[in-house]
C-alpha positions in Angstrom: -4.2 3.2 -12.8 -6.7 5.3 -11.1 -6.6 6.1 -7.4 -8.9 3.9 -5.2 -11.0 6.7 -4.0 -11.3 8.7 -7.2 -15.0 8.4 -7.3 -15.5 9.7 -3.7 -16.4 13.4 -3.0 -15.7 15.0 0.5 -16.9 18.3 1.8 -14.3 19.4 4.2 -15.4 21.9 6.8 -12.5 21.2 9.1 -9.9 23.5 10.5 -6.2 23.7 11.3 -4.9 20.0 12.1 -7.0 16.9 12.9 -9.7 17.3 10.2 -7.3 18.6 7.4 -4.9 15.7 8.2 -7.8 13.2 7.9 -8.7 14.7 4.5 -5.1 14.8 3.4 -4.9 11.1 3.8 -8.1 10.5 1.8 -7.3 13.2 -0.8 -3.8 11.4 -1.4 -5.9 8.2 -2.2 -7.8 10.0 -4.8 -10.9 11.4 -3.1 -12.1 14.9 -4.4 -11.7 17.1 -1.3 -13.6 20.3 -1.4 -12.6 22.7 1.4 -15.5 24.8 2.4 -14.1 28.1 3.7 -15.4 31.5 4.9 -15.5 34.1 2.1 -12.5 36.6 2.3 -11.2 34.8 5.4 -10.6 31.2 4.7 -9.3 28.6 7.1 -7.2 29.9 10.0 -4.2 27.9 9.0 -3.6 30.0 5.9 -2.2 32.8 8.1 0.0 30.8 10.5 3.5 32.3 10.7 6.5 32.1 10.4 7.1 30.6 6.9 5.3 31.3 3.7 5.7 30.1 0.0 4.1 32.2 -2.7 2.1 33.9 0.0 0.7 30.7 1.5 1.6 29.5 4.9 3.8 26.5 5.1 1.5 25.2 8.0 -1.4 25.3 5.7 0.6 23.8 2.8 1.5 20.8 5.0 -2.1 19.7 5.4 -3.9 20.8 2.2 -2.5 19.4 -1.1 -4.7 17.6 -3.5 -7.7 19.8 -2.4 -10.0 22.3 -3.9 -11.2 25.4 -2.2 -14.7 26.9 -2.3 -15.9 29.9 -0.4 -19.3 29.6 1.1 -21.1 31.6 4.0 -23.0 28.8 5.8 -24.6 31.4 7.9 -26.7 32.7 5.2 -29.8 30.8 4.0 -28.6 30.8 0.4 -25.2 29.5 1.5 -26.8 26.5 3.4 -29.0 25.8 0.2 -25.9 25.5 -1.9 -24.2 23.2 0.7 -27.3 21.0 0.7 -27.0 20.7 -3.1 -23.4 19.8 -2.7 -24.1 17.3 0.0 -26.7 15.7 -2.2 -23.8 15.0 -4.6 -21.2 14.0 -2.1 -20.2 11.0 0.0 -18.6 12.4 3.1 -18.7 15.6 5.3 -15.8 16.1 7.7 -15.9 18.8 10.4 -14.0 19.5 13.7 -16.2 22.4 15.2 -17.1 22.2 18.9 -20.2 20.0 19.5 -23.5 21.8 18.5 -22.0 24.2 16.0 -22.9 22.2 12.8 -26.5 21.7 14.3 -26.8 25.5 14.7 -25.6 26.0 11.3 -28.1 23.5 9.9 -25.5 21.1 8.3 -25.6 18.3 11.0 -26.0 14.6 10.1 -29.6 14.4 11.0 -30.3 17.3 8.5 -28.1 16.0 5.8 -29.2 12.3 5.8 -32.7 13.5 4.9 -31.1 15.1 1.8 -28.8 12.2 1.1 -29.3 8.9 2.9 -25.9 7.6 1.7 -24.0 10.6 3.4 -21.3 9.9 5.9 -20.7 12.6 8.4 -17.6 12.6 10.6 -17.2 14.9 13.6 -13.8 15.4 15.1 -13.7 17.2 18.4 -11.7 17.4 21.6 -13.9 15.3 23.8 -16.5 13.9 21.5 -20.2 14.6 21.2 -21.1 13.2 24.7 -19.7 13.3 28.2 -19.3 16.0 30.8 -16.6 17.8 29.0 -17.9 17.7 25.5 -18.5 21.3 25.0 -15.1 22.4 26.3 -12.3 23.7 24.0 -9.4 21.4 23.6 -6.2 21.6 21.5 -3.3 19.1 21.1 -1.3 20.0 24.2 -4.4 19.7 26.3 -5.3 16.4 24.9 -1.9 15.0 25.3 -1.9 16.0 29.0 -5.3 14.8 29.8 -5.0 11.5 27.9 -2.0 10.6 30.1 0.7 10.2 27.4 2.4 13.4 28.3 2.8 12.2 31.9 5.5 9.7 30.9 7.0 11.6 28.0 10.5 13.2 28.6 13.4 12.4 30.8 13.3 10.7 34.2 13.0 13.4 37.0 12.2 16.1 34.6 9.0 18.0 33.9 6.9 15.9 31.5 7.0 17.3 27.9 4.7 17.5 24.9 5.6 14.9 22.2 7.4 16.5 19.4 4.8 15.7 16.9 1.2 17.0 17.7 -0.2 13.4 18.2 -3.1 14.8 20.0 -4.5 16.1 16.7 -2.7 13.7 14.3 -4.1 10.6 16.0 -7.6 12.0 15.7 -7.0 12.4 11.9 -5.7 8.9 11.5 -8.6 7.3 13.4 -11.2 9.5 11.5 -9.7 8.3 8.2 -10.0 4.7 9.2 -13.6 5.4 10.4 -14.6 6.9 7.1 -13.1 4.1 5.0 -15.0 1.6 7.3 -18.3 3.4 6.9 -17.7 3.5 3.1 -17.2 -0.2 3.1 -20.3 -0.8 5.2 -22.4 1.4 2.9 -21.6 -0.9 0.1 -23.5 -3.6 2.0 -26.3 -1.5 3.4 -26.7 1.4 1.1 -26.8 3.8 4.1 -24.4 6.3 5.4 -23.8 7.0 9.1 -22.4 9.4 11.6 -18.9 9.0 13.0 -17.9 10.7 16.4 -14.2 11.0 16.9 -12.9 12.3 20.2 -9.3 13.4 20.3 -9.2 12.3 23.9 -10.4 8.9 23.1 -7.8 8.5 20.4 -5.0 9.5 22.9 -6.3 7.0 25.5 -6.2 4.2 22.8 -2.6 5.1 22.2 -1.8 4.1 25.8 -1.6 0.6 24.7 0.5 -1.6 27.0 1.1 1.2 29.5 -2.6 1.4 30.1 -2.6 -2.4 30.5 0.3 -2.3 32.8 -1.8 -0.2 35.1 -4.9 -2.5 34.8 -2.8 -5.7 35.5 -0.1 -4.4 37.7 -1.2 -1.1 39.0 1.8 0.6 37.6 1.5 4.4 36.9 3.7 5.1 34.0 6.7 7.4 34.5 9.0 9.0 32.0 11.8 6.7 30.7 13.4 9.0 28.1 14.4 7.1 25.0 14.5 3.8 27.0 11.8 1.3 27.6 10.0 0.3 30.6 10.3 -3.5 30.2 13.0 -4.3 27.6 16.7 -3.5 27.7 18.9 -2.4 26.1 16.8 0.1 24.2 18.0 3.6 24.3 19.9 6.6 22.9 23.6 6.8 23.4 26.3 9.4 22.6 29.3 8.4 20.4 32.4 10.4 19.5 30.5 12.2 16.8 26.6 12.0 17.0 24.0 10.4 18.9 22.6 7.0 18.0 19.8 4.6 19.2 19.8 0.8 19.5 17.0 -1.6 20.1 18.2 -5.0 21.4 14.8 -6.5 22.3 15.7 -10.1 22.3 18.6 -12.2 23.7 19.9 -13.1 20.2 20.2 -9.4 19.3 21.7 -8.5 22.5 24.4 -11.3 22.0 25.1 -9.8 18.5 25.8 -6.4 20.2 28.1 -8.1 22.7 30.0 -10.0 19.9 30.6 -6.6 18.1 31.8 -5.1 21.3 34.3 -8.0 21.7 32.6 -9.1 25.0 30.6 -12.2 24.1 30.7 -13.2 27.8 28.5 -10.2 28.6 25.4 -11.8 26.9 26.1 -15.1 28.9 26.5 -13.3 32.3 23.8 -14.2 34.8 23.0 -10.5 35.2 22.3 -10.1 31.5 21.3 -13.4 30.1 17.5 -12.8 29.8 15.1 -9.9 29.5 14.2 -10.4 33.2 17.8 -10.2 34.4 18.6 -7.2 32.1 15.6 -5.4 33.6 16.9 -6.1 37.1 20.4 -4.9 36.3 19.6 -2.2 33.7 21.7 0.5 35.5 24.9 -1.6 35.5 24.2 -2.6 31.9 23.7 0.9 30.7 26.9 2.0 32.5 28.9 -0.5 30.4 27.2 0.4 27.2 27.7 4.1 27.6 31.4 3.8 28.0 31.6 1.5 25.2 29.8 3.6 22.7 31.9 6.5 23.5 35.0 4.7 22.1 34.1 5.1 18.6 32.4 7.6 16.1 28.7 7.2 15.2 29.8 6.4 11.6 31.9 3.5 12.9 29.2 2.0 15.0 26.7 2.2 12.2 29.0 0.3 9.9 29.8 -2.3 12.6 26.3 -2.9 13.9 24.3 -2.5 10.6 22.4 -5.7 9.7 23.3 -7.3 13.0 21.5 -4.9 15.5 18.7 -2.5 15.0 20.6 0.8 15.1 20.0 4.3 13.6 21.3 7.9 14.0 19.2 10.5 15.7 18.7 12.5 12.6 17.9 16.2 12.6 15.2 17.1 10.0 17.6 18.0 7.3 19.3 14.6 7.6 15.9 12.7 7.9 14.6 14.3 4.7 17.8 13.5 2.8 18.2 9.9 4.2 18.6 7.6 1.2 15.8 5.3 2.4 13.4 8.2 2.8 14.3 9.5 -0.6 14.1 6.0 -2.2 10.4 5.7 -1.1 9.4 9.0 -2.6 8.7 10.5 0.8 10.1 13.8 -0.5 7.9 14.8 -3.3 7.4 18.2 -5.3 4.3 20.3 -6.2 4.2 22.6 -9.2 3.0 26.3 -8.2 3.1 27.5 -11.7 5.4 30.1 -13.2 8.1 27.5 -13.1 8.1 27.4 -9.2 8.1 24.0 -7.5 8.1 23.2 -3.8 9.2 20.1 -1.9 6.5 18.4 0.2 6.2 15.2 2.2 5.2 12.2 0.2 2.2 9.8 0.8 3.3 6.8 3.1 0.6 4.6 1.7 2.1 2.5 -1.1 -0.4 0.2 -3.1 0.4 -2.2 -5.9 -2.6 -0.9 -8.0 -1.7 2.7 -7.7 0.8 4.4 -10.0 3.3 6.9 -8.4 1.4 10.0 -7.2 1.4 13.4 -8.7 0.6 15.9 -6.1 -1.5 19.1 -6.6 -0.5 22.2 -4.8 -2.8 23.4 -2.1 -5.6 25.6 -3.4 -5.7 29.5 -3.1 -8.7 30.7 -1.1 -11.8 30.1 -3.2 -9.9 29.4 -6.5 -12.3 26.4 -7.3 -15.7 28.1 -6.3 -16.8 28.9 -9.8 -15.8 25.7 -11.3 -17.5 23.6 -8.5 -20.8 25.6 -8.9 -20.6 25.3 -12.7 -19.4 21.6 -13.0 -21.3 20.0 -10.1 -24.4 22.2 -9.6 -24.7 23.5 -13.1 -24.9 27.2 -12.2 -24.8 29.8 -14.8 -22.3 32.7 -14.8 -25.2 35.0 -14.0 -26.1 32.8 -10.9 -22.5 32.9 -9.7 -22.1 36.7 -10.2 -25.4 37.1 -8.1 -23.9 34.9 -5.4 -20.8 37.1 -5.2 -22.8 40.3 -5.1 -24.7 38.8 -2.2 -21.4 37.7 -0.5 -22.6 34.2 -0.2 -19.4 33.0 -1.9 
């Protein structure tokens, strides 16, 4: 069966992380994603060290499978004309320049909607298109810090730390993909495209969820709690004789199961620990008991004893996570063919749908490798036209 977005074409002007992650999601769902890159230079992620496969940065590979690459100099009048022709034959334009850049280039939504009223333009920027900071540069770390999440990430009493995953950027890509899909659905009703303004800071603030609400309702300013939880106990990481594990006993029933495996069922009935409220009040004493108990056996033993009774898992390093039987069974480790008999493992698509056959991924494109085919197939340019554009350094 065909992929759900196989009749959608996206022009991708975005760079590095948030925008490419957005178009990665849409490309995995079947959209034709055309990366528009600077001739001879390409997207900056192509050169990010330290790891390369077949001359391509692993950083770039992570974000750009299932895409095509076309080189085009948008600073030239002829380059803009070609982009307008493509926009007339496309559904979505994604960019993550600082506010004002696409307007100066002449490829902003107000310009493009005159060419194609059905076009959807999505801008992803640090602070959005409005507000006192809208023209400031911002990257993942800055967004995590300003958005508040970094202030309560880490261990109690220690310097706050950046989240291990670049959620300042990735959240922007996720929200942008949702916004684009919503705009496409609305276009089916109205026949019109629209403009989507995604601020990475807005996205981070949205992720505050209940910690933000705790501040509004209880005036609580969140502090780091490590792997624990601010309200519900016991939830935390523990050391065993072999490796570290985590448990999540967020209900009285699950806590009672834990105590039963420990051989101390009376612990769950104790007035100190017989409710969420009481476990919260006496969490230090509770964790002291649990820490000592978990150190009496190996991680393997605890996983076997507690599996199916308590939410428990090992704290996997990447090598173990990417070979975990559950991860492998869900095709979250896939392969792409680089030609010449060379294959490379990549992360799979987490969106599983009943009407989609298992995905076959296409390797990320070499810089400009699809330029000629795009100009020929979509815009019907002749070989002479294309050679002239190369000579003028437009492509």
